[in-house]
C-alpha positions in Angstrom: 0.0 0.0 0.0 1.4 3.4 -1.0 2.2 5.6 2.0 1.1 9.2 2.5 3.9 11.2 4.1 3.2 14.6 5.7 6.1 16.9 6.4 5.9 19.6 9.0 8.4 20.7 11.7 5.9 20.1 14.5 3.4 17.3 15.4 1.8 15.9 18.5 2.4 16.1 21.4 3.3 19.6 20.3 0.4 22.1 20.7 1.3 24.7 18.1 -1.4 25.6 15.5 0.2 23.8 12.6 0.8 20.7 14.8 -2.8 20.6 15.9 -4.2 21.0 12.4 -1.9 18.3 11.0 -2.5 15.9 13.9 -6.3 16.1 13.5 -6.1 15.3 9.8 -3.4 12.6 10.0 -5.2 10.7 12.8 -8.5 11.0 11.0 -7.1 9.7 7.7 -5.3 6.8 9.5 -8.6 5.9 11.1 -10.2 5.7 7.7 -7.5 3.1 6.6 -4.9 5.2 4.9 -1.2 4.4 5.7 -0.2 7.8 7.1 3.3 8.8 8.1 4.5 12.1 9.5 8.1 13.4 9.0 8.7 16.1 11.7 11.4 17.3 14.2 12.1 16.0 17.6 11.5 19.4 19.2 8.6 21.3 20.5 7.5 24.8 19.3 8.2 26.4 22.6 11.0 24.1 23.6 13.8 23.5 21.1 15.8 21.5 23.7 13.1 18.8 23.8 14.1 15.4 22.4 11.0 13.5 21.4 11.3 9.8 20.3 12.9 9.3 16.9 10.1 7.0 15.8 6.8 6.0 17.3 3.2 5.2 16.3 0.5 7.6 17.7 -3.1 6.9 17.1 -2.4 4.8 14.0 0.1 7.4 12.5 3.8 6.4 12.1 5.8 9.4 13.2 9.5 9.9 12.1 11.3 12.6 14.0 14.5 14.2 12.8 17.3 15.7 15.0 18.4 19.1 13.8 19.9 22.3 15.2 18.2 23.7 18.3 18.6 27.5 18.2 14.9 28.1 18.8 12.7 31.1 18.0 14.5 33.9 19.8 16.7 35.2 16.9 16.1 35.2 13.2 19.6 33.8 12.5 19.1 30.9 14.7 15.6 30.3 13.4 16.9 30.3 9.9 19.6 27.8 10.8 16.9 25.5 12.3 14.9 25.9 9.1 17.8 25.0 6.8 18.8 22.0 9.0 15.3 20.6 8.9 15.0 21.1 5.1 18.3 19.3 4.6 17.4 16.4 6.9 13.9 16.0 5.5 15.2 16.1 1.9 17.7 13.4 2.7 15.1 11.3 4.4 12.8 11.6 1.4 15.6 10.7 -1.0 16.5 7.6 1.0 13.0 6.4 2.2 10.2 7.5 -0.1 9.3 5.0 -2.8 8.0 5.4 -6.4 4.4 6.5 -6.5 4.1 7.5 -2.8 2.5 10.8 -1.8 4.5 13.6 -0.1 2.3 16.4 1.4 4.5 19.3 2.4 3.4 22.0 4.7 5.0 25.4 5.0 6.9 25.1 8.2 9.7 25.6 7.5 9.2 28.1 4.8 10.6 27.2 1.3 10.4 23.5 2.1 8.8 22.6 -1.2 11.2 24.7 -3.2 14.0 22.4 -2.1 12.0 19.2 -1.9 10.3 19.0 -5.3 13.5 17.9 -7.2 14.0 15.1 -4.6 10.4 14.0 -4.9 10.8 14.0 -8.7 13.9 11.9 -8.5 12.0 9.3 -6.4 9.1 9.5 -8.9 6.7 10.2 -6.1 3.8 12.7 -6.0 4.1 16.1 -4.3 1.3 18.1 -2.8 1.9 21.5 -1.1 -0.3 22.3 1.9 0.0 26.1 2.2 -0.5 27.6 5.6 1.1 30.9 4.6 3.0 32.4 1.7 6.8 33.0 2.1 8.7 35.2 1.3 5.8 37.6 1.0 5.1 37.4 4.7 8.7 38.3 5.5 8.7 41.2 3.1 5.5 42.7 4.6 6.9 42.4 8.1 10.1 44.1 7.1 12.3 41.1 7.8 13.3 40.7 4.2 13.8 43.3 1.5 11.9 43.1 -1.8 15.1 42.7 -3.8 16.4 40.0 -1.5 13.1 38.2 -1.8 13.3 37.9 -5.5 15.3 34.7 -5.6 13.4 32.8 -2.8 10.2 33.9 -4.5 11.3 32.4 -7.8 12.3 29.2 -6.2 9.1 29.0 -4.2 7.0 29.6 -7.4 8.8 26.8 -9.1 8.0 24.5 -6.2 4.3 25.5 -6.5 4.2 24.9 -10.2 6.1 21.6 -10.0 3.7 20.1 -7.4 0.8 18.0 -8.5 -1.6 20.1 -6.4 -1.4 23.0 -4.0 -3.9 23.1 -1.1 -4.8 26.6 0.0 -6.8 27.4 3.2 -8.6 30.6 2.1 -10.2 32.3 -0.9 -7.9 35.2 -0.7 -4.9 32.9 -0.6 -6.2 31.1 -3.6 -6.3 34.5 -5.5 -2.7 35.2 -4.4 -1.5 31.8 -5.6 -3.3 32.2 -8.9 -1.6 35.6 -9.4 1.7 33.8 -9.1 0.9 31.9 -12.3 -0.2 28.7 -10.7 -3.1 27.2 -12.7 -6.4 26.8 -11.0 -6.3 23.1 -11.9 -3.3 22.8 -9.6 -5.1 24.3 -6.6 -7.6 22.9 -4.1 -9.3 25.0 -1.4 -9.6 23.1 1.9 -10.1 25.2 5.0 -8.5 24.2 8.2 -10.7 22.4 10.7 -10.9 21.3 14.3 -12.6 18.7 16.6 -15.9 20.6 16.7 -17.8 18.0 18.6 -15.1 17.7 21.3 -14.7 21.4 21.7 -18.5 21.9 21.9 -18.5 19.6 24.9 -17.8 21.9 27.9 -19.5 23.3 31.0 -19.3 26.9 29.8 -15.8 27.4 31.2 -17.1 27.9 34.8 -14.7 25.4 36.4 -11.7 26.9 34.4 -12.7 30.4 35.6 -12.7 29.1 39.2 -9.2 27.6 38.7 -8.0 30.9 37.4 -9.7 32.9 40.2 -12.1 34.8 37.8 -15.5 35.6 39.0 -18.5 34.2 37.1 -19.9 37.7 36.6 -16.7 39.0 35.0 -16.7 39.7 31.2 -13.6 37.9 29.9 -11.9 38.9 26.7 -9.3 36.3 25.7 -6.5 35.9 23.2 -5.4 32.3 22.9 -2.4 31.1 20.9 0.8 32.6 19.4 0.9 36.4 19.3 3.9 37.2 17.0 5.1 39.6 14.4 2.1 38.9 12.2 -0.4 40.2 14.8 -1.1 43.9 15.6 -0.3 43.5 19.3 -0.1 47.3 19.7 -3.8 47.7 18.9 -4.6 45.2 21.6 -2.3 47.0 24.0 -3.9 50.3 23.4 -7.4 48.8 24.0 -6.2 47.2 27.3 -4.8 50.5 28.4 -8.1 52.4 27.5 -10.2 49.8 29.4 -7.9 49.3 32.3 -10.4 50.7 34.8 -13.5 49.2 33.3 -15.4 47.4 36.2 -16.0 43.7 35.7 -13.7 43.4 32.6 -10.9 40.8 32.6 -8.3 40.3 29.8 -6.8 36.8 29.7 -3.9 36.3 27.3 -3.0 32.6 26.8 0.1 31.5 24.8 3.4 33.0 23.7 5.3 34.7 21.0 7.2 38.0 20.5 4.1 40.1 20.5 2.8 38.4 23.7 6.0 39.3 25.5 5.8 42.9 24.3 2.2 43.1 25.4 3.1 41.7 28.8 5.7 44.4 29.3 3.4 47.2 28.1 0.5 46.1 30.3 2.5 45.8 33.6 0.5 47.5 36.3 -2.9 46.9 34.7 -5.0 45.1 37.3 -7.4 43.5 34.9 -4.8 41.8 32.6 -3.4 38.4 33.2 -1.0 36.3 31.1 -1.0 32.5 31.1 1.2 29.9 29.3 -0.1 27.5 26.7 -2.7 25.2 28.3 -2.8 21.4 28.0 -4.7 20.0 25.0 -7.0 18.1 27.4 -8.3 21.4 28.8 -8.6 23.3 25.5 -12.4 23.4 25.3 -12.8 24.6 28.9 -10.1 27.2 28.5 -11.6 28.7 25.3 -15.2 28.5 26.8 -14.0 30.5 29.8 -14.0 33.6 27.7 -17.1 35.7 26.7 -15.3 37.0 23.6 -12.1 36.0 21.8 -9.7 38.2 19.9 -8.4 36.9 16.5 -5.8 39.2 15.0 -3.8 39.6 11.8 -2.0 42.6 10.4 -4.0 44.0 7.4 -1.1 43.7 5.0 -0.9 40.0 5.6 -4.4 39.2 4.4 -4.3 36.4 1.9 -0.8 35.4 3.0 -2.0 33.9 6.3 -5.4 32.7 7.5 -5.7 32.7 11.4 -6.7 29.2 12.3 -7.5 30.1 15.9 -10.9 31.3 14.7 -12.2 27.7 14.1 -11.9 26.4 17.7 -13.2 29.7 19.0 -16.4 29.2 16.9 -16.5 25.5 17.9 -16.8 26.3 21.6 -19.7 28.7 20.8 -17.9 32.0 21.4 -18.0 35.1 19.2 -14.8 36.6 17.9 -13.6 40.2 17.4 -11.3 40.2 14.4 -8.5 42.7 14.9 -7.3 43.5 11.4 -8.5 44.2 7.9 -12.2 44.4 7.0 -11.7 42.4 3.8 -10.3 39.1 5.1 -11.7 35.6 4.9 -12.5 35.5 8.6 -14.4 38.8 8.3 -16.6 37.2 5.7 -17.7 34.5 8.1 -18.3 37.0 10.9 -20.5 39.2 8.8 -22.4 36.6 6.9 -23.2 34.6 10.0 -23.4 37.5 12.4 -21.1 35.7 14.9 -18.6 38.5 15.7 -17.3 42.0 15.0 -14.3 43.7 13.2 -11.9 46.3 14.6 -9.5 48.0 12.3 -7.5 49.8 15.0 -6.9 49.9 18.7 -9.6 52.6 19.1 -12.1 50.6 17.2 -11.4 47.6 19.3 -12.0 49.6 22.4 -15.4 50.8 21.0 -16.4 47.3 20.0 -15.6 45.8 23.4 -17.5 48.6 25.2 -20.6 47.8 23.2 -20.3 44.0 23.8 -19.7 44.4 27.5 -23.0 46.3 27.7 -25.0 43.7 25.7 -24.5 40.2 26.9 -27.7 39.1 25.1 -26.0 40.0 21.8 -22.8 38.3 22.8 -24.6 35.1 23.7 -26.6 35.2 20.4 -23.4 35.6 18.4 -21.9 32.7 20.3 -24.8 30.4 19.3 -24.4 31.4 15.7 -20.7 30.8 15.8 -21.3 27.3 17.1 -23.8 26.6 14.3 -21.2 27.9 11.8 -18.5 25.6 13.2 -20.7 22.5 13.0 -21.6 23.3 9.4 -18.3 24.5 8.1 -15.3 23.6 10.2 -15.9 20.1 11.4 -13.0 17.6 11.1 -15.2 15.1 9.2 -16.0 17.7 6.6 -12.3 18.5 6.1 -11.3 14.9 6.0 -14.0 14.2 3.4 -12.5 16.9 1.2 -9.0 15.5 1.7 -10.2 12.0 1.0 -11.7 13.3 -2.3 -8.3 14.8 -3.1 -6.5 11.6 -2.3 -8.9 9.6 -4.4 -8.5 12.0 -7.3 -4.8 11.3 -7.1 -5.4 7.5 -7.1 -4.8 7.0 -3.3 -7.4 4.9 -1.6 -7.4 2.8 1.6 -7.6 -0.4 -0.4 -4.7 0.6 -2.7 -2.0 -2.0 -3.3 1.7 -1.7 -4.0 1.0 -2.9 -7.6 -0.9 0.3 -8.6 0.9 2.5 -11.0 1.4 6.1 -9.6 4.1 7.6 -11.8 4.2 11.4 -11.6 5.9 13.2 -14.3 6.7 16.8 -13.1 
């Protein structure tokens, strides 16, 4: 039976966003009878010193972990070294281990993975699919990390990787337009949004027990940001809002997670009594943690629309909580919020302050938006819906659970 090999730097037990999305899909496909393997690092997103087992089977998925450099996320130079080390190790693994006709699904952590991987996959006469979570180097250019001239070469290499792949899976409509503008034919694209365990996340007690553990009164209005808050997120808009509402009675900001922006926000909000910062929470308590909020913040810098799609919106909707999107008014997430009336949009720190003031004073509206968010999640973001779309893609490529090693899957790039 031909294997399906996913490649991403992080996988369970890591709790980063890309690891969670990949884990849910990989386990689901394995449960449907597909021979799923994951090629990943032996580190954790927040702990580069971790040394996870080199090989193990988790929930039916065979996990292969590569040892690479361990500089971590603190500096761009060290992070780049980790990227390159993983790309080199993964390319060598594919060259030595992947067989003719097998499927390699390459995610975008590290960036530029497919640009280096496609020749190796072609040599092995395997099939390459790119699963795009973001578009690099455009993200780096927009954040000022990389100059436009310096980005020309990596952009050309990346475009070649997209065009050489059998398919490119995009996770948003705006991203699909961006990829098409790069000259990638629509026939080489497939739109499959990210998903989450909607049924599991919807099973909670409203977050009451979690609030008690955190020492937050049931009557408090909790505004939460959960996940990574990094360079791609307008932390300064959130900081301004927190300062403006510092003395608002009954309001509690709860910031869960990490990232460069989270640390800056922590420093800026020192002395504000209604702000608390918590580390990433265990996966087993995710539903209760998210449900402990009345409203969630989902953020993305406007210039990054179409380059990134914030996946944290999906579990927020799944627990039945409304979102305030801090960013552009034209993004994919905004479309959901407006069409289904399950959240609001704030295009600046001042607008965020105004939106939260309105929501604090109208709990009936907040509860109503939360119910609509839950209905949206069940209809649009369930894991079974995503897996069905992925299974259709696999079947189109000739991969089925009952496939045999005698089937011919020769891919000519």
